[in-house]
Phi, psi and omega in degrees: 000144185233153180296143173211185185286354187248008183243018182294325179206175188284347187257006187251132181264145168271168176300346181257015178071036177247141168248114191289328178299330171295318174300316174307321173289329171298317180293329178299323180293325180294332188266355176292175173298148180289141182212143191228136175227127179210159182224158171244200185283338185228347188234157163233143183225147179234153176208135185215150171277130177264128183250151178246122173312322182204175182292340179278339189261157182269162182285143178291133172281146182234003183243137182219143181276127174268312176205180183294342184239018175197158179206175188226145168241139192236152177216134184120218176289113183294330185294319182288329175292325169296328178284322176295318182305314180298317177299317172303311175303314176302322181287331179281327171295319177295319181293316179298324177297311180291305190261350176067030178210163181281158193281143168290140186302317176301326177294315181290323171302307181298321171304311182298320179288323170302305185311305187290338177285339172297330180284347178261004184231005183245131189283336182274003181235181175220158177299151171288132180269051178209142173255138176249135160259115189256117181239135178184179184226126177228201186296331179263013167111187180287154177220142164240116180242153183242115173255129187253146175306338178292339191104348176277159180217145194220145173259120189247149155287323184202146181208155173216152184212166173106197182289131179059029187282346189292326179303314189289321175298325176302305185301317183290329181288330179282330189251353191302327184298337181269349181297324183299326181260010187278154173281171184290322181294310184298332177284328172295315177299319173297315176303321185284323178297322178289324170297323182297324188293332188278346186280123172284314169226163185076187180230160181287137186223158176290355178272336187245021175209162179227141179227147182227143181224143182215142174192182183287340176263006183212142177279167177308126184229129182258124178260125178211161180054235184297321176298335182267346186299320181304316186293310183305307181308319186291315188287332181292320174297325183280333183298318176296322177300315183297314179298316178301321180295316170306313181288325172296315172307312182293323183293317178295323176296313179296328179288324173301311181298315185292319184301321187287326179291313179304316175303312179297315174305310174302317186287332174295323176298311171305323179289322182296316188296319178296323169295319176297322172303318184299324186290322182295312181298319175302321176290332179280338179274342181297305179310317185297323178293328179291000000 
């Protein structure tokens, strides 16, 4: 993206009907750490890549607990995510104090979207440069929501955002039909496989990723380091089998293609022989006509 005369503030429209400041905020989400959210019939899972600014620093946490029944994963500007996290915690506390019950996810997500939308129509404000994946469980079951810097929000079965998240989305699109009946352990493994697909270099370890789970029978729980190590070991054991399966599928596809080419070549030879035979007969009849 390049600077132009229509991106000086958030209230200026371009002739194409675009607001560039909002698009720049959405671009900040794409450049953040990868984050994945998915749900089954009973649980919701969040997984994120933790980045370290330098070799001398610790990893930055990207998953935050909001209440016992919900949490968020962020991608983009961590400072903006921290502000929204505090706002969501306060709203949950107020709702619990007034109504003596946990706050429904849909209501809180809508309030956050309304708050984000104000930054898109005030000249003295700017959009939040962070995307939120909200995972939780309420009376209607588990949910995965995505809050966009533009003020939009969406309900997903599975979602990925951040740097190189397209590979994670491809994996989720291939596997999402199995999520509804998946166990909690299988759901965590699917989340880690999606994160692994988004890594350009290096490998997934218990040090550079975080996982959080929540469900009707368990509060929001963060898995890191030693508690995450068994899942990392499990997906590493599954990788050779998965690679072998992909190679077998590729070999079978190549065999089918070769068989198809061989069949086509055989049919072509038969047609040539028939044509050649017809030419001989014509040649034999020509002298008799003379």
